[in-house]
PQR file of N, CA, C, O and H, with PARSE charges and radii, in Angstrom:
ATOM      1  N   UNK A   1      13.741  17.088   2.833 -0.4000 1.5000
ATOM      2  CA  UNK A   1      12.961  17.516   1.702 -0.0000 2.0000
ATOM      3  C   UNK A   1      11.502  17.180   1.984  0.5500 1.7000
ATOM      4  O   UNK A   1      11.192  16.085   2.453 -0.5500 1.4000
ATOM      5  N   UNK A   2      10.618  18.113   1.702 -0.4000 1.5000
ATOM      6  CA  UNK A   2       9.201  17.918   1.914 -0.0000 2.0000
ATOM      7  C   UNK A   2       8.502  17.831   0.570  0.5500 1.7000
ATOM      8  O   UNK A   2       8.770  18.622  -0.334 -0.5500 1.4000
ATOM      9  H   UNK A   2      10.871  19.003   1.321  0.4000 1.0000
ATOM     10  N   UNK A   3       7.612  16.871   0.446 -0.4000 1.5000
ATOM     11  CA  UNK A   3       6.854  16.707  -0.788 -0.0000 2.0000
ATOM     12  C   UNK A   3       5.458  17.259  -0.588  0.5500 1.7000
ATOM     13  O   UNK A   3       4.872  17.103   0.483 -0.5500 1.4000
ATOM     14  H   UNK A   3       7.394  16.228   1.180  0.4000 1.0000
ATOM     15  N   UNK A   4       4.925  17.903  -1.608 -0.4000 1.5000
ATOM     16  CA  UNK A   4       3.565  18.422  -1.537 -0.0000 2.0000
ATOM     17  C   UNK A   4       2.596  17.268  -1.340  0.5500 1.7000
ATOM     18  O   UNK A   4       2.688  16.246  -2.020 -0.5500 1.4000
ATOM     19  H   UNK A   4       5.401  18.030  -2.478  0.4000 1.0000
ATOM     20  N   UNK A   5       1.673  17.433  -0.413 -0.4000 1.5000
ATOM     21  CA  UNK A   5       0.668  16.407  -0.180 -0.0000 2.0000
ATOM     22  C   UNK A   5       1.168  15.224   0.626  0.5500 1.7000
ATOM     23  O   UNK A   5       0.452  14.234   0.781 -0.5500 1.4000
ATOM     24  H   UNK A   5       1.598  18.262   0.140  0.4000 1.0000
ATOM     25  N   UNK A   6       2.376  15.309   1.136 -0.4000 1.5000
ATOM     26  CA  UNK A   6       2.897  14.172   1.888 -0.0000 2.0000
ATOM     27  C   UNK A   6       2.252  14.121   3.266  0.5500 1.7000
ATOM     28  O   UNK A   6       1.766  15.132   3.773 -0.5500 1.4000
ATOM     29  H   UNK A   6       2.957  16.113   1.011  0.4000 1.0000
ATOM     30  N   UNK A   7       2.252  12.950   3.858 -0.4000 1.5000
ATOM     31  CA  UNK A   7       1.670  12.742   5.169 -0.0000 2.0000
ATOM     32  C   UNK A   7       2.712  12.135   6.081  0.5500 1.7000
ATOM     33  O   UNK A   7       3.703  11.561   5.631 -0.5500 1.4000
ATOM     34  H   UNK A   7       2.647  12.129   3.446  0.4000 1.0000
ATOM     35  N   UNK A   8       2.471  12.271   7.354 -0.4000 1.5000
ATOM     36  CA  UNK A   8       3.331  11.643   8.337 -0.0000 2.0000
ATOM     37  C   UNK A   8       2.641  10.360   8.779  0.5500 1.7000
ATOM     38  O   UNK A   8       1.472  10.375   9.165 -0.5500 1.4000
ATOM     39  H   UNK A   8       1.665  12.737   7.720  0.4000 1.0000
ATOM     40  N   UNK A   9       3.366   9.258   8.720 -0.4000 1.5000
ATOM     41  CA  UNK A   9       2.829   7.972   9.107 -0.0000 2.0000
ATOM     42  C   UNK A   9       3.545   7.485  10.356  0.5500 1.7000
ATOM     43  O   UNK A   9       4.759   7.638  10.490 -0.5500 1.4000
ATOM     44  H   UNK A   9       4.315   9.245   8.406  0.4000 1.0000
ATOM     45  N   UNK A  10       2.784   6.898  11.264 -0.4000 1.5000
ATOM     46  CA  UNK A  10       3.370   6.322  12.470 -0.0000 2.0000
ATOM     47  C   UNK A  10       4.049   4.999  12.106  0.5500 1.7000
ATOM     48  O   UNK A  10       3.786   4.443  11.040 -0.5500 1.4000
ATOM     49  H   UNK A  10       1.798   6.774  11.155  0.4000 1.0000
ATOM     50  N   UNK A  11       4.909   4.498  12.971 -0.4000 1.5000
ATOM     51  CA  UNK A  11       5.518   3.189  12.709 -0.0000 2.0000
ATOM     52  C   UNK A  11       4.463   2.091  12.522  0.5500 1.7000
ATOM     53  O   UNK A  11       4.660   1.174  11.725 -0.5500 1.4000
ATOM     54  H   UNK A  11       5.123   4.949  13.837  0.4000 1.0000
ATOM     55  N   UNK A  12       3.354   2.181  13.249 -0.4000 1.5000
ATOM     56  CA  UNK A  12       2.282   1.192  13.107 -0.0000 2.0000
ATOM     57  C   UNK A  12       1.631   1.290  11.729  0.5500 1.7000
ATOM     58  O   UNK A  12       1.296   0.276  11.117 -0.5500 1.4000
ATOM     59  H   UNK A  12       3.194   2.927  13.897  0.4000 1.0000
ATOM     60  N   UNK A  13       1.455   2.521  11.249 -0.4000 1.5000
ATOM     61  CA  UNK A  13       0.894   2.722   9.912 -0.0000 2.0000
ATOM     62  C   UNK A  13       1.791   2.093   8.849  0.5500 1.7000
ATOM     63  O   UNK A  13       1.311   1.432   7.929 -0.5500 1.4000
ATOM     64  H   UNK A  13       1.727   3.345  11.746  0.4000 1.0000
ATOM     65  N   UNK A  14       3.087   2.306   8.985 -0.4000 1.5000
ATOM     66  CA  UNK A  14       4.044   1.756   8.031 -0.0000 2.0000
ATOM     67  C   UNK A  14       4.001   0.233   8.059  0.5500 1.7000
ATOM     68  O   UNK A  14       4.101  -0.413   7.016 -0.5500 1.4000
ATOM     69  H   UNK A  14       3.478   2.843   9.733  0.4000 1.0000
ATOM     70  N   UNK A  15       3.854  -0.335   9.240 -0.4000 1.5000
ATOM     71  CA  UNK A  15       3.759  -1.795   9.371 -0.0000 2.0000
ATOM     72  C   UNK A  15       2.521  -2.318   8.647  0.5500 1.7000
ATOM     73  O   UNK A  15       2.593  -3.336   7.958 -0.5500 1.4000
ATOM     74  H   UNK A  15       3.773   0.190  10.087  0.4000 1.0000
ATOM     75  N   UNK A  16       1.394  -1.636   8.796 -0.4000 1.5000
ATOM     76  CA  UNK A  16       0.154  -2.032   8.105 -0.0000 2.0000
ATOM     77  C   UNK A  16       0.360  -1.938   6.595  0.5500 1.7000
ATOM     78  O   UNK A  16       0.049  -2.879   5.865 -0.5500 1.4000
ATOM     79  H   UNK A  16       1.336  -0.809   9.355  0.4000 1.0000
ATOM     80  N   UNK A  17       0.880  -0.815   6.129 -0.4000 1.5000
ATOM     81  CA  UNK A  17       1.096  -0.607   4.698 -0.0000 2.0000
ATOM     82  C   UNK A  17       2.052  -1.641   4.120  0.5500 1.7000
ATOM     83  O   UNK A  17       1.769  -2.241   3.083 -0.5500 1.4000
ATOM     84  H   UNK A  17       1.133  -0.050   6.722  0.4000 1.0000
ATOM     85  N   UNK A  18       3.171  -1.847   4.780 -0.4000 1.5000
ATOM     86  CA  UNK A  18       4.175  -2.779   4.264 -0.0000 2.0000
ATOM     87  C   UNK A  18       3.660  -4.211   4.295  0.5500 1.7000
ATOM     88  O   UNK A  18       3.912  -4.978   3.365 -0.5500 1.4000
ATOM     89  H   UNK A  18       3.401  -1.359   5.623  0.4000 1.0000
ATOM     90  N   UNK A  19       2.951  -4.576   5.336 -0.4000 1.5000
ATOM     91  CA  UNK A  19       2.409  -5.929   5.431 -0.0000 2.0000
ATOM     92  C   UNK A  19       1.441  -6.230   4.305  0.5500 1.7000
ATOM     93  O   UNK A  19       1.509  -7.291   3.684 -0.5500 1.4000
ATOM     94  H   UNK A  19       2.746  -3.953   6.091  0.4000 1.0000
ATOM     95  N   UNK A  20       0.532  -5.288   4.040 -0.4000 1.5000
ATOM     96  CA  UNK A  20      -0.437  -5.483   2.956 -0.0000 2.0000
ATOM     97  C   UNK A  20       0.271  -5.517   1.607  0.5500 1.7000
ATOM     98  O   UNK A  20      -0.055  -6.344   0.756 -0.5500 1.4000
ATOM     99  H   UNK A  20       0.477  -4.426   4.545  0.4000 1.0000
ATOM    100  N   UNK A  21       1.235  -4.626   1.407 -0.4000 1.5000
ATOM    101  CA  UNK A  21       1.955  -4.597   0.140 -0.0000 2.0000
ATOM    102  C   UNK A  21       2.761  -5.882  -0.064  0.5500 1.7000
ATOM    103  O   UNK A  21       2.781  -6.431  -1.165 -0.5500 1.4000
ATOM    104  H   UNK A  21       1.499  -3.954   2.098  0.4000 1.0000
ATOM    105  N   UNK A  22       3.415  -6.354   0.973 -0.4000 1.5000
ATOM    106  CA  UNK A  22       4.169  -7.609   0.867 -0.0000 2.0000
ATOM    107  C   UNK A  22       3.260  -8.772   0.472  0.5500 1.7000
ATOM    108  O   UNK A  22       3.600  -9.560  -0.411 -0.5500 1.4000
ATOM    109  H   UNK A  22       3.400  -5.907   1.868  0.4000 1.0000
ATOM    110  N   UNK A  23       2.109  -8.875   1.125 -0.4000 1.5000
ATOM    111  CA  UNK A  23       1.179  -9.964   0.816 -0.0000 2.0000
ATOM    112  C   UNK A  23       0.638  -9.834  -0.606  0.5500 1.7000
ATOM    113  O   UNK A  23       0.520 -10.830  -1.319 -0.5500 1.4000
ATOM    114  H   UNK A  23       1.833  -8.235   1.842  0.4000 1.0000
ATOM    115  N   UNK A  24       0.309  -8.607  -1.020 -0.4000 1.5000
ATOM    116  CA  UNK A  24      -0.219  -8.368  -2.359 -0.0000 2.0000
ATOM    117  C   UNK A  24       0.828  -8.760  -3.405  0.5500 1.7000
ATOM    118  O   UNK A  24       0.508  -9.431  -4.386 -0.5500 1.4000
ATOM    119  H   UNK A  24       0.405  -7.797  -0.440  0.4000 1.0000
ATOM    120  N   UNK A  25       2.072  -8.340  -3.193 -0.4000 1.5000
ATOM    121  CA  UNK A  25       3.151  -8.684  -4.132 -0.0000 2.0000
ATOM    122  C   UNK A  25       3.370 -10.192  -4.190  0.5500 1.7000
ATOM    123  O   UNK A  25       3.599 -10.742  -5.268 -0.5500 1.4000
ATOM    124  H   UNK A  25       2.331  -7.795  -2.396  0.4000 1.0000
ATOM    125  N   UNK A  26       3.303 -10.859  -3.057 -0.4000 1.5000
ATOM    126  CA  UNK A  26       3.463 -12.307  -3.018 -0.0000 2.0000
ATOM    127  C   UNK A  26       2.349 -12.983  -3.810  0.5500 1.7000
ATOM    128  O   UNK A  26       2.609 -13.892  -4.599 -0.5500 1.4000
ATOM    129  H   UNK A  26       3.116 -10.412  -2.181  0.4000 1.0000
ATOM    130  N   UNK A  27       1.118 -12.544  -3.603 -0.4000 1.5000
ATOM    131  CA  UNK A  27      -0.020 -13.118  -4.331 -0.0000 2.0000
ATOM    132  C   UNK A  27       0.110 -12.908  -5.834  0.5500 1.7000
ATOM    133  O   UNK A  27      -0.204 -13.798  -6.624 -0.5500 1.4000
ATOM    134  H   UNK A  27       0.907 -11.806  -2.963  0.4000 1.0000
ATOM    135  N   UNK A  28       0.574 -11.725  -6.220 -0.4000 1.5000
ATOM    136  CA  UNK A  28       0.682 -11.377  -7.642 -0.0000 2.0000
ATOM    137  C   UNK A  28       2.005 -11.823  -8.264  0.5500 1.7000
ATOM    138  O   UNK A  28       2.217 -11.688  -9.469 -0.5500 1.4000
ATOM    139  H   UNK A  28       0.829 -11.002  -5.578  0.4000 1.0000
ATOM    140  N   UNK A  29       2.893 -12.359  -7.415 -0.4000 1.5000
ATOM    141  CA  UNK A  29       4.235 -12.773  -7.849 -0.0000 2.0000
ATOM    142  C   UNK A  29       4.989 -11.615  -8.491  0.5500 1.7000
ATOM    143  O   UNK A  29       5.553 -11.728  -9.580 -0.5500 1.4000
ATOM    144  H   UNK A  29       2.720 -12.468  -6.436  0.4000 1.0000
ATOM    145  N   UNK A  30       4.976 -10.500  -7.773 -0.4000 1.5000
ATOM    146  CA  UNK A  30       5.635  -9.274  -8.222 -0.0000 2.0000
ATOM    147  C   UNK A  30       6.783  -8.964  -7.268  0.5500 1.7000
ATOM    148  O   UNK A  30       6.629  -9.044  -6.049 -0.5500 1.4000
ATOM    149  H   UNK A  30       4.518 -10.408  -6.888  0.4000 1.0000
ATOM    150  N   UNK A  31       7.928  -8.610  -7.830 -0.4000 1.5000
ATOM    151  CA  UNK A  31       9.088  -8.217  -7.031 -0.0000 2.0000
ATOM    152  C   UNK A  31       8.778  -6.904  -6.312  0.5500 1.7000
ATOM    153  O   UNK A  31       8.336  -5.936  -6.931 -0.5500 1.4000
ATOM    154  H   UNK A  31       8.054  -8.545  -8.820  0.4000 1.0000
ATOM    155  N   UNK A  32       9.015  -6.880  -5.005 -0.4000 1.5000
ATOM    156  CA  UNK A  32       8.728  -5.703  -4.185 -0.0000 2.0000
ATOM    157  C   UNK A  32       9.507  -4.479  -4.661  0.5500 1.7000
ATOM    158  O   UNK A  32       9.119  -3.349  -4.362 -0.5500 1.4000
ATOM    159  H   UNK A  32       9.374  -7.666  -4.501  0.4000 1.0000
ATOM    160  N   UNK A  33      10.591  -4.686  -5.393 -0.4000 1.5000
ATOM    161  CA  UNK A  33      11.424  -3.575  -5.885 -0.0000 2.0000
ATOM    162  C   UNK A  33      11.056  -3.141  -7.303  0.5500 1.7000
ATOM    163  O   UNK A  33      11.724  -2.282  -7.879 -0.5500 1.4000
ATOM    164  H   UNK A  33      10.906  -5.603  -5.636  0.4000 1.0000
ATOM    165  N   UNK A  34      10.010  -3.721  -7.864 -0.4000 1.5000
ATOM    166  CA  UNK A  34       9.628  -3.413  -9.244 -0.0000 2.0000
ATOM    167  C   UNK A  34       8.821  -2.114  -9.325  0.5500 1.7000
ATOM    168  O   UNK A  34       8.312  -1.609  -8.324 -0.5500 1.4000
ATOM    169  H   UNK A  34       9.468  -4.419  -7.396  0.4000 1.0000
ATOM    170  N   UNK A  35       8.724  -1.603 -10.533 -0.4000 1.5000
ATOM    171  CA  UNK A  35       7.915  -0.409 -10.777 -0.0000 2.0000
ATOM    172  C   UNK A  35       6.444  -0.684 -10.483  0.5500 1.7000
ATOM    173  O   UNK A  35       5.733   0.192  -9.990 -0.5500 1.4000
ATOM    174  H   UNK A  35       9.137  -2.013 -11.346  0.4000 1.0000
ATOM    175  N   UNK A  36       5.989  -1.892 -10.782 -0.4000 1.5000
ATOM    176  CA  UNK A  36       4.595  -2.256 -10.515 -0.0000 2.0000
ATOM    177  C   UNK A  36       4.304  -2.236  -9.010  0.5500 1.7000
ATOM    178  O   UNK A  36       3.239  -1.788  -8.586 -0.5500 1.4000
ATOM    179  H   UNK A  36       6.567  -2.604 -11.182  0.4000 1.0000
ATOM    180  N   UNK A  37       5.250  -2.721  -8.214 -0.4000 1.5000
ATOM    181  CA  UNK A  37       5.080  -2.692  -6.760 -0.0000 2.0000
ATOM    182  C   UNK A  37       5.106  -1.254  -6.247  0.5500 1.7000
ATOM    183  O   UNK A  37       4.381  -0.912  -5.313 -0.5500 1.4000
ATOM    184  H   UNK A  37       6.115  -3.084  -8.558  0.4000 1.0000
ATOM    185  N   UNK A  38       5.931  -0.422  -6.851 -0.4000 1.5000
ATOM    186  CA  UNK A  38       5.979   0.984  -6.457 -0.0000 2.0000
ATOM    187  C   UNK A  38       4.637   1.660  -6.742  0.5500 1.7000
ATOM    188  O   UNK A  38       4.146   2.440  -5.926 -0.5500 1.4000
ATOM    189  H   UNK A  38       6.520  -0.700  -7.610  0.4000 1.0000
ATOM    190  N   UNK A  39       4.052   1.361  -7.892 -0.4000 1.5000
ATOM    191  CA  UNK A  39       2.739   1.896  -8.236 -0.0000 2.0000
ATOM    192  C   UNK A  39       1.686   1.392  -7.250  0.5500 1.7000
ATOM    193  O   UNK A  39       0.826   2.154  -6.808 -0.5500 1.4000
ATOM    194  H   UNK A  39       4.451   0.727  -8.554  0.4000 1.0000
ATOM    195  N   UNK A  40       1.759   0.114  -6.913 -0.4000 1.5000
ATOM    196  CA  UNK A  40       0.824  -0.475  -5.952 -0.0000 2.0000
ATOM    197  C   UNK A  40       0.984   0.169  -4.578  0.5500 1.7000
ATOM    198  O   UNK A  40      -0.003   0.368  -3.870 -0.5500 1.4000
ATOM    199  H   UNK A  40       2.458  -0.505  -7.272  0.4000 1.0000
ATOM    200  N   UNK A  41       2.208   0.492  -4.199 -0.4000 1.5000
ATOM    201  CA  UNK A  41       2.450   1.143  -2.915 -0.0000 2.0000
ATOM    202  C   UNK A  41       1.787   2.518  -2.881  0.5500 1.7000
ATOM    203  O   UNK A  41       1.209   2.912  -1.868 -0.5500 1.4000
ATOM    204  H   UNK A  41       3.010   0.330  -4.774  0.4000 1.0000
ATOM    205  N   UNK A  42       1.873   3.236  -3.987 -0.4000 1.5000
ATOM    206  CA  UNK A  42       1.222   4.538  -4.074 -0.0000 2.0000
ATOM    207  C   UNK A  42      -0.293   4.384  -3.928  0.5500 1.7000
ATOM    208  O   UNK A  42      -0.935   5.155  -3.215 -0.5500 1.4000
ATOM    209  H   UNK A  42       2.343   2.915  -4.810  0.4000 1.0000
ATOM    210  N   UNK A  43      -0.854   3.393  -4.601 -0.4000 1.5000
ATOM    211  CA  UNK A  43      -2.290   3.126  -4.487 -0.0000 2.0000
ATOM    212  C   UNK A  43      -2.639   2.733  -3.053  0.5500 1.7000
ATOM    213  O   UNK A  43      -3.663   3.165  -2.524 -0.5500 1.4000
ATOM    214  H   UNK A  43      -0.332   2.766  -5.180  0.4000 1.0000
ATOM    215  N   UNK A  44      -1.799   1.922  -2.427 -0.4000 1.5000
ATOM    216  CA  UNK A  44      -2.052   1.474  -1.049 -0.0000 2.0000
ATOM    217  C   UNK A  44      -2.071   2.654  -0.090  0.5500 1.7000
ATOM    218  O   UNK A  44      -2.892   2.694   0.827 -0.5500 1.4000
ATOM    219  H   UNK A  44      -0.967   1.571  -2.857  0.4000 1.0000
ATOM    220  N   UNK A  45      -1.184   3.607  -0.288 -0.4000 1.5000
ATOM    221  CA  UNK A  45      -1.158   4.796   0.573 -0.0000 2.0000
ATOM    222  C   UNK A  45      -2.474   5.561   0.426  0.5500 1.7000
ATOM    223  O   UNK A  45      -3.060   5.993   1.419 -0.5500 1.4000
ATOM    224  H   UNK A  45      -0.518   3.576  -1.033  0.4000 1.0000
ATOM    225  N   UNK A  46      -2.930   5.725  -0.800 -0.4000 1.5000
ATOM    226  CA  UNK A  46      -4.206   6.404  -1.021 -0.0000 2.0000
ATOM    227  C   UNK A  46      -5.363   5.673  -0.369  0.5500 1.7000
ATOM    228  O   UNK A  46      -6.226   6.294   0.251 -0.5500 1.4000
ATOM    229  H   UNK A  46      -2.454   5.374  -1.607  0.4000 1.0000
ATOM    230  N   UNK A  47      -5.383   4.361  -0.507 -0.4000 1.5000
ATOM    231  CA  UNK A  47      -6.434   3.564   0.119 -0.0000 2.0000
ATOM    232  C   UNK A  47      -6.372   3.671   1.639  0.5500 1.7000
ATOM    233  O   UNK A  47      -7.399   3.806   2.305 -0.5500 1.4000
ATOM    234  H   UNK A  47      -4.682   3.857  -1.011  0.4000 1.0000
ATOM    235  N   UNK A  48      -5.163   3.608   2.176 -0.4000 1.5000
ATOM    236  CA  UNK A  48      -4.965   3.724   3.623 -0.0000 2.0000
ATOM    237  C   UNK A  48      -5.525   5.057   4.120  0.5500 1.7000
ATOM    238  O   UNK A  48      -6.222   5.109   5.133 -0.5500 1.4000
ATOM    239  H   UNK A  48      -4.329   3.497   1.636  0.4000 1.0000
ATOM    240  N   UNK A  49      -5.215   6.118   3.406 -0.4000 1.5000
ATOM    241  CA  UNK A  49      -5.687   7.445   3.797 -0.0000 2.0000
ATOM    242  C   UNK A  49      -7.197   7.586   3.628  0.5500 1.7000
ATOM    243  O   UNK A  49      -7.806   8.478   4.218 -0.5500 1.4000
ATOM    244  H   UNK A  49      -4.649   6.076   2.583  0.4000 1.0000
ATOM    245  N   UNK A  50      -7.801   6.717   2.830 -0.4000 1.5000
ATOM    246  CA  UNK A  50      -9.256   6.731   2.628 -0.0000 2.0000
ATOM    247  C   UNK A  50      -9.995   5.906   3.673  0.5500 1.7000
ATOM    248  O   UNK A  50     -11.222   5.819   3.634 -0.5500 1.4000
ATOM    249  H   UNK A  50      -7.307   5.992   2.350  0.4000 1.0000
ATOM    250  N   UNK A  51      -9.264   5.300   4.606 -0.4000 1.5000
ATOM    251  CA  UNK A  51      -9.923   4.586   5.688 -0.0000 2.0000
ATOM    252  C   UNK A  51      -9.656   3.101   5.753  0.5500 1.7000
ATOM    253  O   UNK A  51     -10.099   2.441   6.694 -0.5500 1.4000
ATOM    254  H   UNK A  51      -8.267   5.371   4.637  0.4000 1.0000
ATOM    255  N   UNK A  52      -8.949   2.556   4.788 -0.4000 1.5000
ATOM    256  CA  UNK A  52      -8.584   1.133   4.836 -0.0000 2.0000
ATOM    257  C   UNK A  52      -7.317   1.021   5.678  0.5500 1.7000
ATOM    258  O   UNK A  52      -6.216   0.859   5.150 -0.5500 1.4000
ATOM    259  H   UNK A  52      -8.589   3.092   4.025  0.4000 1.0000
ATOM    260  N   UNK A  53      -7.489   1.110   6.984 -0.4000 1.5000
ATOM    261  CA  UNK A  53      -6.348   1.299   7.875 -0.0000 2.0000
ATOM    262  C   UNK A  53      -5.962   0.080   8.707  0.5500 1.7000
ATOM    263  O   UNK A  53      -5.272   0.208   9.718 -0.5500 1.4000
ATOM    264  H   UNK A  53      -8.382   1.242   7.413  0.4000 1.0000
ATOM    265  N   UNK A  54      -6.410  -1.106   8.281 -0.4000 1.5000
ATOM    266  CA  UNK A  54      -5.894  -2.341   8.869 -0.0000 2.0000
ATOM    267  C   UNK A  54      -5.324  -3.167   7.723  0.5500 1.7000
ATOM    268  O   UNK A  54      -5.694  -2.972   6.565 -0.5500 1.4000
ATOM    269  H   UNK A  54      -6.971  -1.210   7.460  0.4000 1.0000
ATOM    270  N   UNK A  55      -4.434  -4.077   8.047 -0.4000 1.5000
ATOM    271  CA  UNK A  55      -3.826  -4.905   7.001 -0.0000 2.0000
ATOM    272  C   UNK A  55      -4.880  -5.665   6.212  0.5500 1.7000
ATOM    273  O   UNK A  55      -4.789  -5.767   4.988 -0.5500 1.4000
ATOM    274  H   UNK A  55      -4.134  -4.235   8.987  0.4000 1.0000
ATOM    275  N   UNK A  56      -5.876  -6.197   6.903 -0.4000 1.5000
ATOM    276  CA  UNK A  56      -6.914  -6.987   6.247 -0.0000 2.0000
ATOM    277  C   UNK A  56      -7.752  -6.126   5.300  0.5500 1.7000
ATOM    278  O   UNK A  56      -7.986  -6.503   4.152 -0.5500 1.4000
ATOM    279  H   UNK A  56      -5.950  -6.114   7.897  0.4000 1.0000
ATOM    280  N   UNK A  57      -8.202  -4.967   5.790 -0.4000 1.5000
ATOM    281  CA  UNK A  57      -9.005  -4.072   4.952 -0.0000 2.0000
ATOM    282  C   UNK A  57      -8.194  -3.553   3.769  0.5500 1.7000
ATOM    283  O   UNK A  57      -8.691  -3.479   2.645 -0.5500 1.4000
ATOM    284  H   UNK A  57      -8.012  -4.661   6.723  0.4000 1.0000
ATOM    285  N   UNK A  58      -6.960  -3.200   4.033 -0.4000 1.5000
ATOM    286  CA  UNK A  58      -6.114  -2.647   2.974 -0.0000 2.0000
ATOM    287  C   UNK A  58      -5.822  -3.693   1.903  0.5500 1.7000
ATOM    288  O   UNK A  58      -5.909  -3.397   0.712 -0.5500 1.4000
ATOM    289  H   UNK A  58      -6.557  -3.259   4.946  0.4000 1.0000
ATOM    290  N   UNK A  59      -5.483  -4.893   2.307 -0.4000 1.5000
ATOM    291  CA  UNK A  59      -5.207  -5.956   1.345 -0.0000 2.0000
ATOM    292  C   UNK A  59      -6.462  -6.264   0.514  0.5500 1.7000
ATOM    293  O   UNK A  59      -6.365  -6.455  -0.698 -0.5500 1.4000
ATOM    294  H   UNK A  59      -5.413  -5.133   3.275  0.4000 1.0000
ATOM    295  N   UNK A  60      -7.613  -6.311   1.144 -0.4000 1.5000
ATOM    296  CA  UNK A  60      -8.854  -6.564   0.413 -0.0000 2.0000
ATOM    297  C   UNK A  60      -9.115  -5.453  -0.597  0.5500 1.7000
ATOM    298  O   UNK A  60      -9.526  -5.727  -1.724 -0.5500 1.4000
ATOM    299  H   UNK A  60      -7.692  -6.155   2.129  0.4000 1.0000
ATOM    300  N   UNK A  61      -8.884  -4.219  -0.209 -0.4000 1.5000
ATOM    301  CA  UNK A  61      -9.083  -3.085  -1.117 -0.0000 2.0000
ATOM    302  C   UNK A  61      -8.072  -3.129  -2.276  0.5500 1.7000
ATOM    303  O   UNK A  61      -8.409  -2.809  -3.416 -0.5500 1.4000
ATOM    304  H   UNK A  61      -8.550  -3.996   0.707  0.4000 1.0000
ATOM    305  N   UNK A  62      -6.850  -3.522  -1.971 -0.4000 1.5000
ATOM    306  CA  UNK A  62      -5.842  -3.634  -3.033 -0.0000 2.0000
ATOM    307  C   UNK A  62      -6.219  -4.730  -4.033  0.5500 1.7000
ATOM    308  O   UNK A  62      -6.024  -4.575  -5.238 -0.5500 1.4000
ATOM    309  H   UNK A  62      -6.577  -3.782  -1.045  0.4000 1.0000
ATOM    310  N   UNK A  63      -6.750  -5.816  -3.529 -0.4000 1.5000
ATOM    311  CA  UNK A  63      -7.166  -6.915  -4.416 -0.0000 2.0000
ATOM    312  C   UNK A  63      -8.271  -6.471  -5.371  0.5500 1.7000
ATOM    313  O   UNK A  63      -8.339  -6.942  -6.507 -0.5500 1.4000
ATOM    314  H   UNK A  63      -6.909  -5.942  -2.550  0.4000 1.0000
ATOM    315  N   UNK A  64      -9.132  -5.570  -4.915 -0.4000 1.5000
ATOM    316  CA  UNK A  64     -10.257  -5.122  -5.727 -0.0000 2.0000
ATOM    317  C   UNK A  64      -9.952  -3.879  -6.555  0.5500 1.7000
ATOM    318  O   UNK A  64     -10.737  -3.512  -7.429 -0.5500 1.4000
ATOM    319  H   UNK A  64      -9.077  -5.188  -3.992  0.4000 1.0000
ATOM    320  N   UNK A  65      -8.835  -3.238  -6.293 -0.4000 1.5000
ATOM    321  CA  UNK A  65      -8.459  -2.000  -6.994 -0.0000 2.0000
ATOM    322  C   UNK A  65      -8.209  -2.304  -8.465  0.5500 1.7000
ATOM    323  O   UNK A  65      -7.409  -3.181  -8.789 -0.5500 1.4000
ATOM    324  H   UNK A  65      -8.198  -3.537  -5.582  0.4000 1.0000
ATOM    325  N   UNK A  66      -8.867  -1.609  -9.332 -0.4000 1.5000
ATOM    326  CA  UNK A  66      -8.766  -1.900 -10.768 -0.0000 2.0000
ATOM    327  C   UNK A  66      -7.492  -1.353 -11.404  0.5500 1.7000
ATOM    328  O   UNK A  66      -7.086  -1.813 -12.471 -0.5500 1.4000
ATOM    329  H   UNK A  66      -9.518  -0.896  -9.069  0.4000 1.0000
ATOM    330  N   UNK A  67      -6.864  -0.384 -10.762 -0.4000 1.5000
ATOM    331  CA  UNK A  67      -5.679   0.234 -11.345 -0.0000 2.0000
ATOM    332  C   UNK A  67      -4.379  -0.501 -11.095  0.5500 1.7000
ATOM    333  O   UNK A  67      -3.355  -0.193 -11.704 -0.5500 1.4000
ATOM    334  H   UNK A  67      -7.194  -0.010  -9.895  0.4000 1.0000
ATOM    335  N   UNK A  68      -4.423  -1.476 -10.196 -0.4000 1.5000
ATOM    336  CA  UNK A  68      -3.172  -2.197  -9.889 -0.0000 2.0000
ATOM    337  C   UNK A  68      -3.353  -3.682 -10.095  0.5500 1.7000
ATOM    338  O   UNK A  68      -2.416  -4.452  -9.889 -0.5500 1.4000
ATOM    339  H   UNK A  68      -5.255  -1.726  -9.702  0.4000 1.0000
TER
END
């Protein structure tokens, strides 16, 4: 199944995204399986696609993101 606007991510990209999301959830004390974490993951993907493409940059951007 293909989703509109979906992107293909390399294994390295997924590692960056998951690492930042895991750290963000740990800091916020949020369960990785929660709806809030799912929303944060969506925001992280958008940030990643905007150029925050290292774990450090992505985590910093997530910390400053007002929507999550």
